[in-house]
C-alpha positions as CSV (number, residue, x, y, z in Angstrom):
1,M,14.1,13.1,32.0
2,K,16.1,10.3,33.6
3,R,13.7,10.3,36.6
4,L,10.7,10.1,34.3
5,I,12.1,7.1,32.4
6,T,13.0,5.3,35.7
7,S,9.5,6.0,37.0
8,A,7.9,4.6,33.8
9,L,10.1,1.5,34.0
10,A,9.2,0.9,37.6
11,F,5.5,1.3,36.8
12,S,5.8,-1.2,33.9
13,L,7.5,-3.7,36.1
14,A,4.8,-3.2,38.8
15,L,2.1,-4.0,36.2
16,V,3.9,-7.2,35.1
17,F,4.0,-8.4,38.7
18,L,0.4,-7.5,39.3
19,L,-0.9,-9.4,36.3
20,P,-2.3,-12.8,37.1
21,T,-0.3,-15.8,36.0
22,G,-3.3,-17.0,34.0
23,A,-3.1,-13.9,31.8
24,L,-0.1,-15.4,29.9
25,A,-1.0,-16.9,26.6
26,L,-1.1,-20.7,26.5
27,T,0.9,-22.7,24.0
28,G,-0.2,-26.1,22.8
29,Q,-2.5,-27.8,20.4
30,S,-5.2,-25.6,18.9
31,Y,-8.7,-27.1,18.6
32,K,-8.6,-26.5,14.8
33,T,-5.5,-28.6,14.5
34,F,-7.0,-31.2,16.9
35,D,-10.1,-31.5,14.7
36,E,-8.1,-31.8,11.5
37,Y,-5.8,-34.4,13.0
38,Y,-8.7,-36.4,14.3
39,K,-10.3,-36.7,10.9
40,A,-6.9,-37.6,9.3
41,D,-6.4,-40.2,12.0
42,V,-9.7,-41.8,11.2
43,T,-8.7,-42.0,7.6
44,F,-5.4,-43.5,8.6
45,I,-7.0,-46.1,10.7
46,N,-9.5,-47.0,8.0
47,D,-6.7,-47.5,5.5
48,N,-4.5,-49.6,7.8
49,D,-7.2,-51.7,9.5
50,S,-9.7,-52.0,6.7
51,R,-12.3,-50.1,8.6
52,H,-15.1,-47.8,7.5
53,L,-15.3,-45.4,10.3
54,M,-16.9,-42.0,10.0
55,P,-15.6,-39.0,12.1
56,M,-17.7,-38.3,15.1
57,L,-19.0,-34.8,15.8
58,L,-18.4,-32.9,19.0
59,S,-21.0,-30.5,20.3
60,Q,-19.9,-27.0,21.2
61,R,-20.9,-24.9,24.3
62,S,-19.5,-21.8,26.0
63,S,-18.6,-21.6,29.7
64,G,-21.1,-18.8,30.2
65,K,-18.6,-16.8,32.2
66,N,-17.6,-14.3,29.5
67,D,-14.1,-15.7,29.7
68,G,-14.0,-16.9,26.1
69,Q,-13.6,-20.5,27.2
70,V,-15.3,-23.1,25.0
71,F,-16.1,-26.8,25.6
72,Y,-16.4,-29.5,22.9
73,D,-18.2,-32.7,24.0
74,L,-18.9,-36.1,22.8
75,I,-21.3,-38.0,25.1
76,G,-22.0,-41.7,24.7
77,D,-22.5,-44.9,26.7
78,V,-19.0,-46.2,25.7
79,L,-17.0,-43.2,24.5
80,N,-16.9,-39.7,26.1
81,V,-14.7,-36.9,25.0
82,T,-14.4,-33.4,26.6
83,V,-12.1,-30.7,25.2
84,T,-11.7,-27.4,27.0
85,V,-10.4,-24.5,24.9
86,D,-9.3,-21.1,25.9
87,S,-10.2,-17.8,24.3
88,N,-7.3,-18.1,21.8
89,G,-8.4,-21.5,20.6
90,V,-5.7,-23.4,22.5
91,I,-6.7,-26.7,24.2
92,E,-6.4,-26.4,28.0
93,E,-7.6,-30.0,28.7
94,C,-8.7,-33.0,26.7
95,E,-10.2,-36.0,28.4
96,I,-11.1,-39.3,26.7
97,R,-13.1,-41.9,28.6
98,L,-13.7,-45.4,27.1
99,T,-15.9,-47.8,29.0
100,A,-16.3,-51.5,28.3
101,P,-20.0,-52.6,28.6
102,A,-20.8,-55.1,31.4
103,N,-21.1,-58.7,30.4
104,M,-19.9,-57.9,26.8
105,A,-19.8,-61.0,24.6
106,Y,-17.6,-61.4,21.6
107,G,-19.5,-60.7,18.4
108,S,-22.4,-59.0,20.1
109,S,-23.7,-55.5,19.2
110,E,-22.2,-54.2,22.5
111,Y,-18.8,-55.7,21.5
112,N,-19.0,-54.2,18.0
113,D,-19.9,-50.8,19.4
114,F,-17.0,-51.0,21.9
115,T,-14.6,-51.9,19.1
116,I,-15.7,-49.0,17.0
117,S,-15.5,-46.6,19.9
118,G,-12.0,-48.0,20.7
119,Y,-10.8,-47.1,17.3
120,H,-12.2,-43.6,17.7
121,S,-10.5,-43.3,21.1
122,Y,-7.2,-44.1,19.2
123,A,-8.0,-41.3,16.7
124,F,-8.7,-38.7,19.5
125,L,-5.6,-39.8,21.4
126,M,-3.5,-39.3,18.3
127,A,-5.0,-35.9,17.6
128,M,-3.3,-34.5,20.6
129,D,0.1,-35.5,19.3
130,P,1.9,-32.6,17.6
131,N,3.5,-34.7,14.9
132,T,2.2,-33.8,11.4
133,E,2.2,-37.4,10.1
134,P,-0.6,-39.8,11.2
135,A,1.9,-42.7,11.2
136,K,4.1,-40.9,13.7
137,R,1.0,-39.9,15.8
138,Y,-0.1,-43.6,15.8
139,E,3.1,-44.5,17.7
140,L,1.4,-42.9,20.8
141,V,-1.2,-45.7,20.8
142,P,1.0,-48.7,21.5
143,D,3.0,-46.5,23.9
144,V,0.0,-45.8,26.0
145,V,-1.3,-49.4,25.9
146,Q,2.1,-50.8,27.0
147,G,2.6,-48.1,29.6
148,M,-0.8,-48.8,31.2
149,K,0.0,-52.6,31.1
150,D,3.4,-52.1,32.7
151,G,2.0,-49.6,35.3
152,N,-0.9,-51.8,36.3
153,G,-3.5,-49.5,34.8
154,S,-1.6,-46.2,35.4
155,Y,0.7,-44.3,33.0
156,T,1.9,-40.7,32.9
157,R,4.2,-39.1,30.3
158,P,4.9,-35.6,28.8
159,M,3.4,-34.8,25.4
160,G,4.6,-31.4,24.1
161,A,2.9,-28.7,26.1
162,Y,0.8,-31.3,28.0
163,T,1.0,-34.0,30.6
164,L,-0.8,-37.2,29.6
165,T,-2.2,-39.1,32.5
166,C,-3.8,-42.5,31.9
167,T,-5.8,-44.3,34.5
168,R,-7.9,-47.5,34.4
169,I,-10.9,-47.5,36.8
170,D,-12.8,-50.8,36.8
171,Q,-13.9,-51.2,33.1
172,M,-13.2,-47.6,32.2
173,A,-10.0,-46.1,30.8
174,V,-9.4,-42.3,31.4
175,L,-6.9,-40.6,29.1
176,N,-6.3,-37.0,30.2
177,F,-4.2,-34.3,28.6
178,M,-3.6,-31.3,30.8
179,N,-1.9,-28.2,29.5
180,N,1.1,-27.4,31.7
181,G,0.5,-23.7,31.4
182,V,-2.9,-23.9,33.1
183,V,-2.9,-22.5,36.6
184,V,-4.5,-25.0,39.0
185,D,-6.0,-23.4,42.1
186,T,-4.7,-25.0,45.3
187,P,-7.2,-24.8,48.2
188,V,-5.9,-22.9,51.2
189,P,-6.7,-24.5,54.5
190,S,-8.7,-22.3,56.9
191,P,-6.7,-21.2,59.9
192,S,-7.4,-23.3,63.0
193,A,-9.2,-21.7,65.8
194,T,-7.3,-20.7,68.9
195,L,-7.8,-23.2,71.7
196,A,-8.5,-22.2,75.2
197,P,-6.0,-23.3,77.9
198,G,-6.6,-27.0,78.6
199,E,-8.9,-27.5,75.6
200,T,-8.1,-30.3,73.1
201,P,-8.7,-30.1,69.4
202,A,-11.8,-31.8,68.1
203,T,-11.6,-34.7,65.6
204,D,-13.9,-35.6,62.8
205,T,-13.2,-39.3,63.3
206,P,-15.7,-41.1,65.5
207,S,-14.3,-43.1,68.4
208,D,-15.8,-46.3,67.1
209,A,-14.5,-45.9,63.5
210,P,-12.8,-49.0,62.1
211,D,-9.0,-49.0,62.0
212,D,-8.8,-50.4,58.5
213,V,-10.0,-48.1,55.6
214,P,-10.7,-49.8,52.3
215,S,-8.3,-48.7,49.6
216,E,-9.7,-46.8,46.6
217,Q,-7.0,-48.1,44.3
218,P,-8.6,-49.3,41.1
219,E,-8.2,-53.0,40.2
220,S,-6.2,-54.0,37.2
221,T,-8.0,-55.0,34.0
222,D,-6.9,-55.7,30.5
223,D,-5.5,-53.2,28.0
224,F,-7.5,-49.9,27.7
225,V,-9.1,-51.1,24.5
226,G,-10.1,-54.7,24.2
């Protein structure tokens, strides 16, 4: 009997080690809570800033891979939101993109659209905060604005089960929440071919390539919402 128990225990441990890491259930904000918080945040902003915003609707689509993953999207010229949800309804990733129109003039229709979209970006940002009170969730907004200003357009901070990464690229602000439990595949470099005696490795850089490579670091602009 003891041998059977030991064998069963060893088999169970083997199964645990063989299970992929991604099989572990994620913790974090559920999409249901995110949606409820977003609507409450819009009401909070209306009451505090004398606005008359209506909650925006996100479209829903499946991954098409029979993995239960669902995407919620809001696609616009100024504001884009993409929320990735796992089969248990937990948010894996939430990305908010706010883009200032080119040559935007104060008081123009483009400016008004940008202002309204900016308030909605606040509400979506707040909806990822686990606090139950909108006033507490709103504290995340000035935190991100100040963080991006101090970081010359870049800011990263933990947020519950997520890491919030904020980046300004030209006239666009990207606010990305990534669930810390999501396994990110790291590409494995292919093994280098064995060189023959006296053979030198090939290079992808042409001999006449310039020495100085332009930096892709985005230039600094104003706060992520004007």
